[in-house]
C-alpha positions as a Markdown table, in Angstrom:
| # | Residue | x | y | z |
|---|---|---|---|---|
| 1 | Met | -7.4 | 5.6 | 20.4 |
| 2 | Gln | -10.2 | 4.4 | 17.9 |
| 3 | Leu | -9.5 | 4.9 | 14.2 |
| 4 | Glu | -11.4 | 7.6 | 12.0 |
| 5 | His | -9.1 | 7.8 | 8.9 |
| 6 | Leu | -6.7 | 5.6 | 7.4 |
| 7 | Leu | -4.5 | 8.2 | 6.3 |
| 8 | Gly | -1.0 | 6.6 | 6.7 |
| 9 | Ile | 0.6 | 4.1 | 8.8 |
| 10 | Glu | 2.6 | 7.2 | 10.9 |
| 11 | Pro | -0.3 | 7.5 | 13.3 |
| 12 | Leu | -1.0 | 3.7 | 13.9 |
| 13 | Gln | 0.0 | 2.2 | 17.0 |
| 14 | Pro | 1.4 | -1.9 | 16.5 |
| 15 | Gln | -1.8 | -2.9 | 18.3 |
| 16 | Gln | -4.0 | -1.0 | 15.9 |
| 17 | Ile | -2.0 | -2.7 | 12.7 |
| 18 | Lys | -2.2 | -6.2 | 14.4 |
| 19 | Lys | -6.1 | -5.6 | 14.6 |
| 20 | Ile | -6.2 | -4.5 | 10.9 |
| 21 | Leu | -4.3 | -7.7 | 10.0 |
| 22 | Asp | -6.3 | -10.2 | 12.2 |
| 23 | Leu | -9.3 | -9.0 | 10.7 |
| 24 | Ala | -8.2 | -8.9 | 7.2 |
| 25 | Asp | -6.6 | -12.6 | 7.7 |
| 26 | Tyr | -10.0 | -13.8 | 8.6 |
| 27 | Tyr | -11.6 | -11.9 | 5.0 |
| 28 | Ala | -8.8 | -13.5 | 3.0 |
| 29 | Asp | -9.9 | -17.1 | 4.4 |
| 30 | Gln | -13.6 | -16.2 | 3.8 |
| 31 | Asn | -12.9 | -14.8 | 0.3 |
| 32 | Arg | -11.2 | -18.1 | -0.5 |
| 33 | Ile | -14.3 | -19.9 | 0.1 |
| 34 | Asn | -16.5 | -17.7 | -1.8 |
| 35 | Ala | -18.4 | -16.3 | 1.2 |
| 36 | Gln | -21.3 | -14.1 | 0.2 |
| 37 | Asn | -22.7 | -13.3 | 3.5 |
| 38 | Asn | -21.0 | -10.4 | 4.6 |
| 39 | Asn | -23.2 | -7.2 | 4.9 |
| 40 | Ala | -20.7 | -5.1 | 7.3 |
| 41 | Leu | -21.1 | -2.1 | 4.7 |
| 42 | Ala | -24.7 | -2.4 | 4.0 |
| 43 | Gly | -26.6 | 0.7 | 3.4 |
| 44 | Cys | -23.2 | 2.3 | 3.2 |
| 45 | Thr | -22.1 | 4.6 | 0.1 |
| 46 | Gln | -18.4 | 4.2 | -0.9 |
| 47 | Val | -17.0 | 6.9 | -3.2 |
| 48 | Asn | -13.8 | 6.2 | -5.1 |
| 49 | Met | -11.9 | 9.3 | -6.1 |
| 50 | Phe | -8.4 | 8.8 | -8.1 |
| 51 | Phe | -6.5 | 11.7 | -9.4 |
| 52 | Glu | -4.0 | 9.4 | -10.6 |
| 53 | His | -4.4 | 6.4 | -13.0 |
| 54 | Ser | -4.9 | 2.9 | -11.0 |
| 55 | Thr | -6.0 | -0.2 | -12.1 |
| 56 | Arg | -5.2 | -2.8 | -9.5 |
| 57 | Thr | -5.6 | 0.0 | -6.2 |
| 58 | Gln | -9.2 | 1.0 | -7.3 |
| 59 | Ala | -10.6 | -2.4 | -8.5 |
| 60 | Ser | -9.4 | -3.6 | -5.5 |
| 61 | Phe | -11.1 | -1.0 | -3.3 |
| 62 | Glu | -14.3 | -1.8 | -5.3 |
| 63 | Ile | -14.2 | -5.4 | -5.0 |
| 64 | Ala | -13.6 | -5.0 | -1.3 |
| 65 | Gly | -16.7 | -2.6 | -1.1 |
| 66 | Lys | -19.0 | -4.4 | -2.9 |
| 67 | Arg | -17.7 | -7.8 | -1.1 |
| 68 | Leu | -19.2 | -5.8 | 2.0 |
| 69 | Gly | -22.3 | -4.8 | 0.6 |
| 70 | Ala | -21.3 | -1.4 | 0.0 |
| 71 | Asp | -22.9 | 0.8 | -2.6 |
| 72 | Val | -19.6 | 1.9 | -4.7 |
| 73 | Met | -19.0 | 4.7 | -6.7 |
| 74 | Asn | -16.1 | 5.5 | -8.9 |
| 75 | Met | -15.4 | 9.2 | -9.6 |
| 76 | Ser | -14.2 | 9.7 | -12.9 |
| 77 | Met | -11.6 | 12.9 | -12.1 |
| 78 | Glu | -10.4 | 13.3 | -15.7 |
| 79 | Ala | -13.8 | 14.5 | -16.2 |
| 80 | Ser | -14.2 | 16.3 | -12.8 |
| 81 | Ser | -15.0 | 20.1 | -12.1 |
| 82 | Ile | -11.4 | 20.0 | -10.7 |
| 83 | Lys | -10.1 | 19.7 | -14.6 |
| 84 | Lys | -12.4 | 23.1 | -14.9 |
| 85 | Gly | -11.1 | 25.1 | -12.0 |
| 86 | Glu | -12.6 | 23.9 | -9.2 |
| 87 | Thr | -10.4 | 23.9 | -5.9 |
| 88 | Leu | -9.8 | 20.5 | -3.8 |
| 89 | Ile | -11.9 | 21.8 | -0.8 |
| 90 | Asp | -14.9 | 23.0 | -2.8 |
| 91 | Thr | -14.5 | 19.3 | -4.4 |
| 92 | Ala | -14.6 | 18.2 | -0.7 |
| 93 | Leu | -17.2 | 20.4 | 0.6 |
| 94 | Thr | -19.8 | 19.5 | -2.7 |
| 95 | Leu | -18.9 | 15.5 | -2.1 |
| 96 | Asn | -19.8 | 16.3 | 1.6 |
| 97 | Ala | -22.9 | 17.5 | 1.2 |
| 98 | Met | -24.0 | 14.3 | -0.4 |
| 99 | Arg | -23.2 | 12.3 | 2.6 |
| 100 | Pro | -20.9 | 9.7 | 1.6 |
| 101 | Asp | -20.0 | 7.2 | 4.5 |
| 102 | Leu | -16.5 | 6.3 | 2.9 |
| 103 | Leu | -14.1 | 8.1 | 0.3 |
| 104 | Val | -11.1 | 6.6 | -1.0 |
| 105 | Val | -8.4 | 9.2 | -2.2 |
| 106 | Arg | -5.6 | 8.8 | -4.7 |
| 107 | His | -4.0 | 11.9 | -5.4 |
| 108 | Pro | -0.6 | 13.2 | -6.9 |
| 109 | His | 0.2 | 15.6 | -4.1 |
| 110 | Ser | 1.3 | 14.8 | -0.5 |
| 111 | Gly | -0.8 | 15.8 | 1.9 |
| 112 | Ala | -4.0 | 16.1 | -0.2 |
| 113 | Val | -5.7 | 13.3 | 1.5 |
| 114 | Asp | -5.3 | 14.6 | 4.9 |
| 115 | Leu | -7.1 | 17.9 | 3.8 |
| 116 | Leu | -9.7 | 16.4 | 2.4 |
| 117 | Ala | -10.3 | 14.4 | 5.7 |
| 118 | Gln | -10.4 | 17.6 | 7.9 |
| 119 | Lys | -13.2 | 18.8 | 5.8 |
| 120 | Met | -15.2 | 15.5 | 5.4 |
| 121 | Asn | -17.6 | 14.0 | 7.8 |
| 122 | Cys | -16.9 | 10.9 | 6.5 |
| 123 | Ala | -14.5 | 8.0 | 6.8 |
| 124 | Val | -11.4 | 8.8 | 4.5 |
| 125 | Leu | -8.6 | 6.2 | 3.2 |
| 126 | Asn | -5.8 | 7.1 | 1.6 |
| 127 | Ala | -5.1 | 5.1 | -1.5 |
| 128 | Gly | -1.7 | 6.9 | -2.3 |
| 129 | Asp | -0.6 | 10.6 | -1.9 |
| 130 | Gly | 2.6 | 11.7 | -3.7 |
| 131 | Ser | 5.4 | 10.1 | -2.4 |
| 132 | His | 4.0 | 10.2 | 1.1 |
| 133 | Glu | 2.5 | 7.3 | 2.0 |
| 134 | His | 0.4 | 4.2 | 0.5 |
| 135 | Pro | -0.8 | 2.6 | 4.0 |
| 136 | Thr | -3.2 | 0.0 | 2.5 |
| 137 | Gln | -0.5 | -1.3 | 0.2 |
| 138 | Ala | 2.0 | -1.6 | 3.5 |
| 139 | Leu | -1.1 | -3.5 | 5.4 |
| 140 | Leu | -1.5 | -5.8 | 2.7 |
| 141 | Asp | 2.4 | -6.3 | 2.1 |
| 142 | Ala | 2.3 | -7.2 | 6.1 |
| 143 | Leu | -0.1 | -9.6 | 6.0 |
| 144 | Thr | 1.3 | -11.3 | 2.9 |
| 145 | Ile | 4.7 | -11.9 | 4.7 |
| 146 | Arg | 2.8 | -12.6 | 7.9 |
| 147 | Arg | 1.0 | -15.4 | 6.2 |
| 148 | Ser | 3.9 | -16.9 | 4.5 |
| 149 | Lys | 6.5 | -16.8 | 6.9 |
| 150 | Gly | 4.1 | -17.5 | 10.4 |
| 151 | Arg | 5.0 | -13.9 | 11.7 |
| 152 | Leu | 5.7 | -10.4 | 11.4 |
| 153 | Gln | 8.6 | -10.0 | 13.5 |
| 154 | Arg | 12.4 | -10.7 | 13.8 |
| 155 | Leu | 12.4 | -10.7 | 10.2 |
| 156 | Asn | 15.6 | -9.6 | 7.8 |
| 157 | Ile | 13.8 | -7.6 | 5.1 |
| 158 | Ala | 15.2 | -5.8 | 2.1 |
| 159 | Ile | 13.5 | -3.2 | -0.2 |
| 160 | Cys | 15.1 | -2.8 | -3.0 |
| 161 | Gly | 14.9 | -0.2 | -5.9 |
| 162 | Asp | 13.4 | 3.4 | -6.4 |
| 163 | Val | 13.1 | 4.2 | -2.8 |
| 164 | Ala | 13.2 | 8.0 | -3.3 |
| 165 | His | 10.3 | 8.2 | -5.2 |
| 166 | Ser | 8.1 | 5.2 | -3.4 |
| 167 | Arg | 5.5 | 5.8 | -1.0 |
| 168 | Val | 5.1 | 2.1 | -0.9 |
| 169 | Ala | 8.8 | 2.3 | 0.5 |
| 170 | Arg | 7.8 | 4.7 | 3.1 |
| 171 | Ser | 4.8 | 3.1 | 4.4 |
| 172 | Asn | 6.7 | -0.2 | 4.6 |
| 173 | Ile | 9.8 | 1.2 | 6.3 |
| 174 | Ile | 7.6 | 2.6 | 9.0 |
| 175 | Leu | 5.2 | -0.5 | 9.4 |
| 176 | Leu | 7.7 | -3.3 | 9.4 |
| 177 | Gly | 9.5 | -1.2 | 12.0 |
| 178 | Lys | 7.3 | -0.9 | 14.4 |
| 179 | Met | 6.5 | -4.4 | 13.8 |
| 180 | Glu | 10.6 | -4.5 | 15.0 |
| 181 | Asn | 12.1 | -6.1 | 11.8 |
| 182 | Arg | 15.4 | -5.7 | 10.3 |
| 183 | Leu | 15.7 | -3.2 | 7.2 |
| 184 | Arg | 17.9 | -2.6 | 4.5 |
| 185 | Leu | 17.3 | -0.3 | 1.9 |
| 186 | Val | 18.9 | -1.5 | -1.6 |
| 187 | Gly | 19.4 | 0.2 | -4.5 |
| 188 | Pro | 21.8 | 3.3 | -6.4 |
| 189 | Ser | 22.4 | 6.5 | -4.3 |
| 190 | Thr | 20.5 | 8.6 | -6.8 |
| 191 | Leu | 17.5 | 6.6 | -5.8 |
| 192 | Met | 17.6 | 6.9 | -2.1 |
| 193 | Pro | 16.5 | 9.8 | -0.1 |
| 194 | Ser | 18.4 | 12.6 | 1.2 |
| 195 | Asn | 17.3 | 12.1 | 4.4 |
| 196 | Ile | 18.1 | 8.4 | 4.5 |
| 197 | Asn | 20.0 | 8.4 | 8.1 |
| 198 | Glu | 16.2 | 9.3 | 9.7 |
| 199 | Phe | 14.8 | 6.0 | 8.6 |
| 200 | Gly | 16.8 | 3.6 | 11.2 |
| 201 | Val | 17.8 | 1.1 | 8.5 |
| 202 | Glu | 20.8 | -0.4 | 7.0 |
| 203 | Val | 21.8 | 0.9 | 3.6 |
| 204 | Phe | 23.2 | -1.0 | 0.4 |
| 205 | Tyr | 24.2 | 0.1 | -2.7 |
| 206 | Asp | 25.4 | -3.6 | -3.7 |
| 207 | Ile | 22.5 | -5.6 | -4.1 |
| 208 | Lys | 24.3 | -9.0 | -3.5 |
| 209 | Gln | 25.4 | -7.4 | -0.1 |
| 210 | Gly | 22.2 | -6.1 | 0.7 |
| 211 | Leu | 20.2 | -9.3 | -0.2 |
| 212 | Lys | 22.6 | -11.6 | 1.7 |
| 213 | Asp | 20.6 | -13.8 | 4.5 |
| 214 | Val | 17.3 | -12.2 | 3.9 |
| 215 | Asp | 14.1 | -13.7 | 4.7 |
| 216 | Val | 12.3 | -11.2 | 2.5 |
| 217 | Val | 12.9 | -9.5 | -1.2 |
| 218 | Met | 10.9 | -6.3 | -2.0 |
| 219 | Met | 11.3 | -4.9 | -5.0 |
| 220 | Leu | 10.1 | -1.4 | -6.3 |
| 221 | Arg | 8.6 | -0.3 | -9.6 |
| 222 | Leu | 10.8 | 2.3 | -10.9 |
| 223 | Gln | 8.7 | 5.5 | -10.9 |
| 224 | Arg | 9.3 | 7.0 | -14.1 |
| 225 | Glu | 6.6 | 9.5 | -14.1 |
| 226 | Arg | 8.3 | 11.3 | -10.6 |
| 227 | Met | 11.6 | 11.5 | -12.1 |
| 228 | Asp | 12.6 | 14.7 | -13.3 |
| 229 | Gly | 15.9 | 13.9 | -14.3 |
| 230 | Gly | 19.0 | 11.4 | -14.9 |
| 231 | Phe | 18.6 | 9.1 | -12.1 |
| 232 | Ile | 19.8 | 5.8 | -14.0 |
| 233 | Pro | 21.8 | 5.5 | -16.9 |
| 234 | Ser | 19.5 | 3.2 | -18.6 |
| 235 | Glu | 17.2 | 0.3 | -17.9 |
| 236 | Arg | 19.5 | -2.1 | -19.1 |
| 237 | Glu | 21.9 | -0.8 | -16.8 |
| 238 | Tyr | 19.8 | -1.0 | -14.1 |
| 239 | Tyr | 18.8 | -4.4 | -14.7 |
| 240 | His | 22.2 | -5.7 | -14.5 |
| 241 | Arg | 23.1 | -3.7 | -11.3 |
| 242 | Tyr | 20.0 | -4.1 | -9.5 |
| 243 | Gly | 17.2 | -6.1 | -11.3 |
| 244 | Leu | 16.6 | -9.3 | -9.5 |
| 245 | Asp | 17.5 | -12.5 | -11.2 |
| 246 | Ala | 18.4 | -15.8 | -10.2 |
| 247 | Lys | 22.0 | -15.4 | -9.4 |
| 248 | Lys | 21.2 | -12.1 | -6.9 |
| 249 | Leu | 18.4 | -14.1 | -5.4 |
| 250 | Ser | 20.6 | -16.7 | -4.5 |
| 251 | Tyr | 22.2 | -14.3 | -1.7 |
| 252 | Ala | 18.9 | -14.4 | 0.0 |
| 253 | Lys | 18.1 | -17.2 | 2.3 |
| 254 | Pro | 16.8 | -20.6 | 0.7 |
| 255 | Asp | 12.9 | -19.9 | 1.8 |
| 256 | Ala | 13.0 | -16.0 | 1.0 |
| 257 | Ile | 10.3 | -14.7 | -0.3 |
| 258 | Val | 10.0 | -12.2 | -3.4 |
| 259 | Met | 7.6 | -9.2 | -3.6 |
| 260 | His | 6.6 | -6.3 | -5.9 |
| 261 | Pro | 3.8 | -3.9 | -5.5 |
| 262 | Gly | 3.1 | -4.1 | -9.3 |
| 263 | Pro | 2.9 | -3.0 | -12.3 |
| 264 | Met | 6.5 | -4.9 | -12.5 |
| 265 | Asn | 8.5 | -3.7 | -15.2 |
| 266 | Arg | 9.8 | -7.7 | -16.6 |
| 267 | Gly | 13.3 | -7.3 | -17.3 |
| 268 | Val | 13.8 | -4.3 | -15.4 |
| 269 | Glu | 13.0 | -4.3 | -11.7 |
| 270 | Ile | 12.7 | -8.6 | -12.0 |
| 271 | Asp | 13.5 | -11.3 | -13.7 |
| 272 | Gly | 10.0 | -12.7 | -15.6 |
| 273 | Glu | 11.0 | -16.2 | -14.6 |
| 274 | Ile | 11.7 | -15.0 | -10.7 |
| 275 | Ala | 8.3 | -13.1 | -10.7 |
| 276 | Asp | 6.5 | -16.2 | -11.7 |
| 277 | Asp | 8.3 | -18.7 | -9.3 |
| 278 | Leu | 5.8 | -19.8 | -7.1 |
| 279 | Arg | 8.4 | -21.0 | -4.9 |
| 280 | His | 9.7 | -17.7 | -4.0 |
| 281 | Ser | 7.3 | -15.4 | -5.7 |
| 282 | Val | 4.1 | -14.3 | -3.5 |
| 283 | Ile | 3.2 | -11.5 | -5.7 |
| 284 | Gln | -0.1 | -13.1 | -6.9 |
| 285 | Glu | -0.9 | -13.4 | -3.0 |
| 286 | Gln | -0.1 | -9.7 | -2.6 |
| 287 | Val | -2.9 | -8.6 | -4.9 |
| 288 | Glu | -5.3 | -11.2 | -3.0 |
| 289 | Met | -4.4 | -9.9 | 0.3 |
| 290 | Gly | -5.2 | -6.4 | -1.3 |
| 291 | Val | -8.7 | -7.1 | -1.2 |
| 292 | Ala | -8.9 | -8.6 | 2.1 |
| 293 | Val | -7.1 | -5.7 | 3.8 |
| 294 | Arg | -9.1 | -3.2 | 2.5 |
| 295 | Met | -12.1 | -5.1 | 3.4 |
| 296 | Ala | -10.8 | -4.9 | 7.0 |
| 297 | Ala | -10.0 | -1.3 | 7.0 |
| 298 | Met | -13.3 | -0.2 | 5.9 |
| 299 | Asp | -15.2 | -2.6 | 8.1 |
| 300 | Ile | -13.1 | -1.8 | 11.3 |
| 301 | Leu | -13.7 | 2.4 | 10.1 |
| 302 | Met | -17.6 | 1.8 | 9.7 |
| 303 | Arg | -17.4 | 0.1 | 12.9 |
| 304 | Asn | -15.9 | 3.1 | 14.9 |
| 305 | Arg | -18.3 | 5.8 | 13.0 |
| 306 | Arg | -21.0 | 4.1 | 13.7 |
| 307 | Lys | -20.0 | 3.7 | 17.6 |
| 308 | Asn | -19.3 | 7.6 | 17.5 |
| 309 | Thr | -22.3 | 8.6 | 16.1 |
| 310 | Lys | -24.4 | 6.0 | 18.5 |
| 311 | Glu | -22.4 | 7.5 | 21.6 |
| 312 | Thr | -23.0 | 11.6 | 20.2 |
| 313 | Asn | -26.8 | 10.5 | 20.1 |
| 314 | Ile | -26.9 | 9.2 | 23.3 |
């Protein structure tokens, strides 16, 4: 089945994931040699519509589009008609009349991006919706792991921290599970989802046990903005028990890699020295792979769209 939109990891088949990662791998190498001659999105209009503040994801999508030759427009949702009372559907219909080719959306409510995709005659990419999914983050994490470890199967991977509020964790659990890895969730019980048993993962409340002999340590940001109660005693206590430092990392395999989706809270989720230790940390590579993955995703969606349009016209 051809991809029309990228709304989440859940609908993707392993072969589709591999196809995106293979093309992203190519783009990552091209970006490193500053190749400037790709016009895969020439003549296309890409609209970035972010209803939540974002620095790296929005910048990454913008750079990805421009590297492929697209005309990129960033809509300021702070001053948009939504603030004046317009519904999301009316915004979608208005945008649709302008005939964009690609729409990149981040929204604070789960399912909002899916609703937009139903109303738009263009390819829609989910840049994060509520606590539901963040597909391009999971794809860039997968590419980073594959390039670092040489494979994306049969790895022991620990996802640590605020799992309950994290769309990054959800997308990664789905993707890494589809690719046959052994997953562990590590964190306090207050930051674990209530339906944890449905995930098909191991759960650890002690980080030392959770990190024992893992290949990949994926730390998560504490999502204070999504918390409405006392989920942790204090940031200091959280760091003492679950923040990644050299001692806790020593329980993982000697060649384990350390990841974080950003933005990082140094001294809360992760020790600054670990984050900057290039023997283990691949955090900067994650940012780099983000551009390549978003280039690949938009390229594939536009190829499919052109193919479908051509077949319809015939």
